[in-house]
Every structure is written in structure tokens, then in C-alpha cells.
N, C-alpha and C positions, 0 to 999 in steps of 0.2 A: 635171403641172408644179407646183412650189411657188412661191409668191410670193417675191420677193427684196426687198431694201431699196429697189430702184428702183421697186417697185410700191406704195409707201406714203409718205405725207407725213411727213418727220421734222423739218421746219423748226421750230425752237424747242422741240422735244419732248425729254423725257428718254428716252434709248434704252438699254436694258440689253442688252449683247452678251455672249453666252456664247462664250468663246474656248477654245482648247486651248493653254494656256501650260505644259503639263506638260513642262518642259525639263530636260535633264540638267545637273547641277552637280558641281563638284569639292568636295573636303573643306572648302574655304574659302568655299563658297557662290557661286563664280564660275560663270556659265553657260558650259558648254563647247560648246553647239550651240544657236544662236538661231533656227534655221529655222522653228520653229513660231510664233515671235513675228513674224518677217518675213512669214510666210504670212498673218497676220491684218491686215497694214497696209492693204491695198486697201480693205477694208470700213471700217476705222477712219477712214482719210483721206476716204473718200466721206462719211461721217457728219459729220466736221469741216467739210468744204467745204459741206455742206448745212445748216449751222447747228444741228446737233443738240447736245444736252448728253449726252455719251457716258459711260456707266457700264459698264466692262468687268468680267467675272468669269471665273474659271477655277479648276480644281483643280490641285494639285501634289502628287504622291506619294500616300501613304496615311496621313494623320495620324489616321485612325479617330475623327473626331468631337471632337477636342480641340485646343486651341491648342498647337502645338509650333514653337518659333522656327525650327528648321531647315527647316520647310516653309512659311515665310512667303513671300509673293509680292514682298517688297521688291526682290530682285535683278531681277525681271521689270519692276516699275515703273521702276526705274533704267534698264534696257535700253530700254524703250519710250520713256522721256523722251528718251534719246539719239537713237533712230531717228526719232521724230516731231519732234524739235527744239523740244519744249515740255514743260512739267512735267506729269507724270502723278501725281496725288496718290494715295497708298495709304491706304485707310481702316484704322482700328485694329481694326475688327471686320467681320463679314460682313453682318449685317442689323441691327446694334444702333444705339445713339445716334450714334456717330461716322459710320457710313455714311449714316444718314438726314440728318444735318447737312450732310455734304459734298455729298450729292446735291441737297439743297435749295438749296445755295449755288452750284451749277454754273451757269456762264454758257454762252451759245451758243458752240460750237466748243471748249469745254473738255473735258478727259478725266480721269476718275478710274478707279481700279481697286479693286474690293472685295478684302478679304483672302481667302485660300484657302477656297473654298466647302466644302471637306471638313473645315474646323474645326467645322462644324455637324453634329451627329450625324444630323439628319434628312435631310441631303443625299442620301446613297446609298439611303435608304429611300423617297425621293420623298414626304417628309412634307408634308401639305397645308398646315399652318400655315406652314412654312418657305417653301413655294411662294408663298403669299399675301404673305409679307413681301418676298420678291424682287420680286413684282409691284408692291407698294406704292411701290417706289423709282422706278418708271419709268412711261412711257405706251405704250411700244412695246417688244417683245422681238425680238431677232435672234439666231438660233442660227448660229454659224459654227464650231462644234467638231465636225467630222465624226468625229474620233477617239473621241468619247464618244457618238455618235448611237445606238449600239446599247444604251445603258444608259438605263433610265427613272429619272432622278434629278430632284430638285426644280429644279435649274438648267438641265436639258436638256428635260424634258417637263412637269413640274408647273406651272411658271410660265406655260407657253404656254396653260394653261386660263383665265388671268385677264387676258391682254393680247393685243392683235393681234400674231400671231407670224409672222415671215417668216425667210427664210434670208439669210445673208451671201454674199459672192462665192465664198468657199472651198467652202462646201457646194454652191453652185450649180455650180461647176466639177466637183466630185466626181460629182454626179448626172449632169451632162452627159456626162462621159467614160465613167464606169463604166456608166451607163444605156444610152448609145447603142452601146457595144461589145457589150453583152449582147443588146440588143433588135434591133439592125439592123447587124450587123458586115459590113464588106467581107470577102469570102472569098478565099482560104482563111483560116479563123479558127483560130489555134493557141493553146493554153494550155500554160504551163509550170508545173508544180506541184512545189515542193520542200518542205523542212521535215522535222521529225523523225518525225511520226507519221501513219499513215493515219487513225487515229481522229479527229485534229484536222481532217482534210480530207474526211471521208466526204461531208458535205453538199455541199461544193464540187465534188468529183469527180462526184457524182450529177447536180448541177445542170449542170455543164459538158458532161457526156456528152450532154445534150439539145441542146447549142448548137454545140459546136466540131467542126471537121473532124479535128483532130489534137490529141492530148494527150501531152505529154512529161513523164515522171516522173523526178524526181531526188531528191537529199537522202536522209536516213536511211530515209525510208519505203519506198524501193525494196527494201530488204532483206526487208521483210515479204512483198513480191510474190515475191522470189526463193525464200524459204523455203516459200511456199505452193505453189510448183511442184516442191518436193522437193529443193531444193539447200541445201547447208550455207552458213551466212553467218558462220562464225567467231564473233568477239565483237561483231559489228555489232549496232546497235540493231535489235530486231525485236519486233513485237507478236504473241506466240504466239496470243493469243486473237482475232486478226483475220485469220488465214490464210484461213478460208472466205470472209470478206468480200472479201479481195483477189482471190480466184478469181471471185467473183460480179461484181466490178467489171470484171474483164478480159472476162468473158462478156458483160456489158452493153454494153461498148464494141464487141465483135464484132457483137452483135445490132443495134446502132444504126448500124453502118457507120462507126464512129469509129476512126481509126488511133491506137492507144494504144501508145506506144513506151516501153520500159523500157531501162535501161542495159545495154549488151552487154559492158562491162568496167568495172572500178572501181579506184580508187586506195586501197590499204589501208595501214594503219600498225600498228606494234607496240603503241603505246599512245597515249593522249590527251595529246599533247605536241607543241609547235610544231616540235621538232627530231627527232621520232621517225624511226626507220628506216621507209622506205615504198617501195612498189613498185606497178606496174600489173599487175592480173591479170584473167583472163577472169571473167565474172559467175558461171559455173558452177563456178569453181575457187578460191573464197576459202579460203585456208588456215586451219586451226584456230589459234586464239590470235591471229589478226590481225583488225583492225576496219576496215570500209569507211568512208572519210571524204570521198570525192569521186567524181564520175563519171570514168571512164577516158578515155584519149586517143581511142580508136575511137568511143566514145559522143559525145565532144565534136564530132567530125567529122560523125557521123550527125545529131546534133541541129542543127548549124549548117546542114547541107544542107536539112533540113526547114524551118528558120526562114527561109531565103532565099526560099522560095516564098510566105511568109505576107503577108497584107495587113492583118490585125488580130492583135495578140499581147497576151495578158494573162499576166503573170508574177507568181506569188505563191509566195515561199519560195525561198531559195538552194538550189543543187543540191549543195553540199558545205559543208564546214566552212571558210567563206571567211575566218573570223577568223585562221586559221593560214595563212601564205603558201603552205606546201607543199601545202595542200588547197584553195587558192582558184582554181586554174586553170579548173576547169569553170565556176564562177560568173562569173569574169572574162571568159572567152572568149564565153560566151553574152551577157554585157552588151555586149561589143565588137561582136559580130555584130549585135545589135539596134540598137546606136547608129548603125550604118551603113545600116540597113535603111530603105527608103522604105515605111513602113507606119504604121498607128496602133499605138502601143506604150505599153501601160499597165502600170505597176508597182503591184501591189496591196498597198502598205504594208508595214509591219513590217521584217523582216530583209532582204528583197530590196531595199527602198528604201535601207537602210543600205549594202548591198553596192554599189549603183550610185553612191551618194554617195562611198563609199570609193574606188571606181575612177575618180572624177571625171567620170562620164558622165551624171549626172542630167539635165543640160540637153539631152541628145540624145533624151530620151523625150517623147512627146506629153503624158503625165501621170504624175506620181508621187504616188500616193495618200498622204494624211496619216494615214489610219486603218488600223491593222493589223487588229484584231478587227472593226471596223465594215466594212471593205472585204471581209473574209472572209464576214461574214454577208450583205452585199449580194450578193456573188457566189453565195451559196447561194440567193438569191431570198427571203431573209427580210425582213420589214418591220422597219425601224429605228424604234424609238419616238420618237427625237429628230427624225426627219424627218416621221413621220406626224403629229406634233403641230402642224406648221406649216400655214398657210393655203394652200389650192390657188389657182392662178391662176383 
């Protein structure tokens, strides 16, 4: 267990909080989705209420170590000011004169935001000098950016070597739900894995085969499993160099007594187009020139029946091309089934989180993870440097 902001005295202290404000914007710099900002509010408000002097920091996009106005955090500072009902000052630099002056002038309960940490070239290299400069701004460090916890950067791990380092409430929640689901799940424990490539999920499949009762496979990676068994997949995405691996994973599931279900039918389209001609076909019968884009209607029913028995479900990766309405049925039906299910239901970040948001069902889940890559690595059983750097209870 990692210490949280509750376990440390912040009264009157300058507290540097690493947040994940990497939010999408339109061409005019307007934030189109503020969920990541809203997710950080509990920690920020706690610090304000406990008389801390709050210094927030985050990355935005990939400016590659130089100042680029389109990657400024000004829209984030404006949005935060609105949400908190008090001014959040933005420093003109990251760890330069302006940020030092603003942080020195901070009063208890006030909040400032450093400019985009990735304007500093040393950030992504976990540069020691930069880490020391971050540390010199504050007396306590709080990491609340689960989405970047799998990266060893100056603002996520480096700074933690020089200050008392604890987690915010968002990371606490992530560790609580993802951790307990993996370590002590109520059974039956079912995992749904989608996404494009088997290669992206090898570690996760291997790790989950040690823990789950049932594994449901969807998304484009299913076609690699089909091909491995000797069936044609038309123009579907398929990793030719991973066919042996697919067979090995199927064998491992058998050896472990894990029920591994693959689609029994699939919805195919003529081309990658939201209005393409499409039809439902048996998985052994994908026609040449067609491409699989979603699980089929029989598979939807099969998977729904399996999910209805579950007491713990982890879902990572949509089971079809949900961005196109004609291929969103599989993902939407699974989301609806889970929404009604009385079980612990966890979405492992990334596209599956976007899919349940799009379907308007996010509130029906026990936990929707904020970190795509980080939650994947956590599910794989890897140590996350941003978490490891924090103090243990």
C-alpha cells in the first residue's frame, strides 16, 4: 500500500502535484473533453481545504522539449479556474524564474499551474537536474497521474527522489480497484480483451490466464487466432508472425483450465468506411476481399451469456470498430450487458473507456481506469515506475 495525501501533513506547505491534464482540444484550442481535469479535483480540493499551497503540473501532447504555443496549458488553467471557482495562475515557464516567483508568492489555499512539463527537454529523459528543479519548488510531492505512471520521467519519478512522495486520490482509486480485482477477485472472474493486435496484449493474456476463469477475445486480434487454426480471414487485420503464439496461448488456456472463447461469427465489411456494405458471416467462412470489423450476432449472445455469470469483469479493448455505428453493436451490447450486471466491473482505460463514455454508460461501472498504457502494464503485472517511487504506508 502506498501513502496518500491523507498520510502526510500538508498544512502551510508547498505541494507539487503531478496531474494528467493531457486533454483533447479542437483547432481553436477549446477543450473538447474535460474528464481528466475533473478527475483531479478531489485531490486538489483536499489540498486547498487543508491549507496547502498547491502547485500543479502536467504534460500536454508531445512538444518534444521546446515551447510551442499550441501545447500551452493555458486552456487547462482557464478550465480549472472555472471548476474550482478561484483563479489558477499559469507560470510562463516550467522551472524558470516565473515559476519560482509564483510558487514563492503562493498563499495557503492558492493554486498555480506550471507550464507544460514537456517544454523541458529533460522531462522525458528523467533528467536529474530537472528533477531537482521540480523538487526545489515544493516541500511535498503528490503523484495523481496514473496515465503516465508507467513512464519514468522527471515529473513522475525523478522528483520523488528529492521530496516526501505520496499518491493522490485518483491513483489510490486505480490501485484499489485494479489491484483487488487481480489479487482477490470474486469469482467467476471474466476478462474481455479486444483491440487490434495480439502482440500488444501478449503480456496481458499471459498474466490473465494465471488469474481468470474465462477469457473472451474480440477485436481485430481475433483474426490472428482464426488464421492460426487454418481458416481464411479475407482482408482482416492479421499478424502473420504471431500465428504460433496464438496457438500457444490457446493451449496454455486449455492447460490452465481457463475457458478461452473466440468469436463464432463476425460482421464483415467491403471496405474501411462507415457506410460500407456489410454482412454477418460464420468465423470459418470469411469471404475473400472482405474485412472483419465486429463480433457477429451469435458471438454477442454467447458472450452475454458468459458475462451474466460473472462476479468480477475486467474489460480492455473494444470488440469491434465502435467508431463506425454499423460495427459498434458488439461493443455496445457488451457495455449494456455489463451496465446491468451486479458485479465488480472495471474498464481498463483507453478505447474501451471511450466506448462506454460514448454509449453513456460509464457511470454504471465500478471503475473506469484513466490510464490506457498504464493499466495495460498493471494488468500484465509489471511494476509502474511512477507508483514504485512513492512512499509505502
